[in-house]
C-alpha positions in Angstrom: 0.0 0.0 0.0 1.2 3.5 -0.9 1.0 6.3 1.6 -1.1 8.1 -1.0 -3.9 5.5 -0.6 -4.5 6.5 3.0 -7.9 8.2 3.6 -8.2 11.2 6.0 -10.8 13.4 7.5 -10.3 17.2 7.5 -10.8 19.3 10.6 -14.1 20.3 8.9 -15.3 16.7 8.7 -14.8 16.3 4.9 -13.2 13.2 3.5 -9.8 13.5 1.9 -6.9 11.4 0.8 -3.1 11.7 1.0 -3.2 11.2 -2.7 -4.1 14.9 -2.9 -0.6 15.6 -1.8 1.3 13.2 -4.2 4.4 14.8 -5.5 4.7 17.2 -2.6 7.2 17.2 0.3 5.2 16.6 3.5 5.7 17.3 7.1 3.1 15.2 9.0 2.8 16.4 12.7 0.6 15.4 15.6 -0.4 18.6 17.5 -2.0 19.8 20.7 -3.2 23.2 21.9 -2.3 22.9 25.6 1.2 21.5 25.4 4.6 23.0 26.2 5.5 22.4 22.6 2.4 24.2 21.2 4.5 27.3 20.3 5.9 25.1 17.5 2.8 26.0 15.5 4.5 29.4 14.9 7.6 27.8 13.4 5.6 25.3 11.4 3.6 28.2 9.9 6.8 30.0 9.1 8.2 26.9 7.3 4.9 26.6 5.4 5.0 30.2 4.3 8.7 30.0 3.3 8.5 26.7 1.3 4.9 26.1 0.3 5.4 27.6 -3.2 8.3 25.2 -3.7 6.1 22.2 -2.9 6.0 21.8 0.9 2.8 20.8 2.6 2.4 20.6 6.4 -0.4 18.4 7.6 -1.4 18.8 11.2 -3.2 16.1 13.2 -4.5 17.2 16.6 -4.4 14.4 19.2 -5.7 14.2 22.7 -3.6 11.1 23.6 -0.8 12.8 25.5 -1.9 14.3 28.8 -5.3 15.2 27.4 -3.7 18.3 25.9 -6.1 18.6 23.0 -9.5 18.4 24.8 -11.6 20.7 22.5 -13.7 19.9 19.5 -12.3 20.1 16.0 -13.8 23.6 15.6 -12.1 24.7 18.8 -8.8 23.4 17.6 -9.1 25.2 14.2 -10.1 28.5 15.9 -7.2 28.2 18.4 -4.6 27.6 15.6 -5.8 30.4 13.4 -6.3 33.0 16.2 -3.1 32.3 18.1 -0.7 31.2 15.4 -2.2 32.2 12.1 -2.1 28.6 10.9 -3.0 28.3 7.2 -1.6 24.8 6.6 -4.1 21.9 6.4 -5.5 20.6 9.7 -7.2 17.3 10.1 -9.8 15.8 12.5 -8.6 14.8 16.0 -6.7 11.6 15.5 -5.3 8.7 17.5 -1.6 8.5 16.7 -0.5 5.6 18.9 -2.0 2.4 20.3 -4.6 0.0 18.9 -6.7 2.7 17.4 -3.8 4.6 15.8 -4.8 6.1 12.4 -3.3 4.1 9.5 -1.2 7.1 8.5 0.6 7.1 11.9 0.9 3.3 11.9 2.6 3.6 8.5 4.9 6.5 9.6 6.1 4.7 12.7 6.6 1.4 10.9 8.8 3.2 8.4 10.7 5.3 11.0 10.3 3.9 14.6 11.2 5.9 17.7 15.0 6.1 18.1 15.1 7.9 21.4 15.2 11.6 22.4 18.4 13.6 22.2 19.2 13.7 25.9 22.1 16.0 25.2 19.5 18.8 25.0 17.7 20.0 28.1 14.3 19.5 26.5 15.2 16.0 25.4 16.5 15.1 28.8 13.4 16.6 30.5 10.8 14.8 28.2 12.6 11.5 28.5 12.7 11.7 32.3 9.1 12.8 32.4 8.0 9.8 30.3 10.2 7.4 32.2 8.5 8.5 35.4 4.9 9.0 34.4 4.4 6.8 31.3 7.3 4.3 31.2 5.4 1.9 28.9 5.1 4.7 26.3 8.8 4.7 25.6 8.6 1.1 24.3 8.0 0.3 20.6 8.1 2.4 17.5 5.1 4.7 18.2 4.8 8.4 18.6 5.8 9.4 22.1 4.4 12.9 22.6 2.8 15.9 20.8 4.6 17.5 17.9 6.4 14.5 16.5 7.2 15.5 13.0 7.7 13.1 10.0 9.3 14.3 6.8 8.0 12.6 3.6 9.7 13.0 0.2 7.9 13.7 -3.1 7.7 9.9 -3.8 5.9 9.2 -0.5 8.9 7.8 1.3 9.2 8.6 5.0 12.8 10.0 5.2 13.2 11.6 8.6 11.6 11.7 12.0 11.9 14.7 14.3 10.9 14.2 17.9 8.8 16.7 19.9 11.9 18.2 21.4 13.3 19.2 18.0 12.2 22.6 16.7 10.6 22.9 13.3 13.5 25.2 12.3 15.8 22.2 12.9 14.2 20.7 9.8 15.3 23.4 7.3 18.3 21.6 5.8 16.4 18.3 5.4 13.4 20.2 3.8 15.6 22.1 1.4 17.4 18.9 0.3 14.0 17.4 -0.7 12.7 20.5 -2.5 
């Protein structure tokens, strides 16, 4: 199965397909409105504005699976993102990104690029790793998404080429994005 065969639901409840983004460079990111990493929306929007005309699409998937940090309805999420961060990139319906009910897109992404650990050389990587070890030790096992704002970079052929964990800023992706555009 190709990544482009995966069906989606937009934040407005319309059916969509990843096939609509075939030939584009994609950043697929799980998001939340009440997370310490929520300000990453701002940098993601900047990347979108900078590279969209060259073929970059950013696809945001709100999820309430991590500390219940996305409790609102889809309409609340959309309003929050637009009002607070000026988000214009596509957002999708609230989505499970890990566990038995994980959306097929996130199952595919994590099978292609499993969790490789946080960079514990950084303070945020060290902090998130320690937090998860203490509060949710089972969550560190397996290939799944570990927290909000895990970012997957997909090339124009639909290959998952890079995974950036929550603790990595969107601006850290610039070189990898430019290499694919």
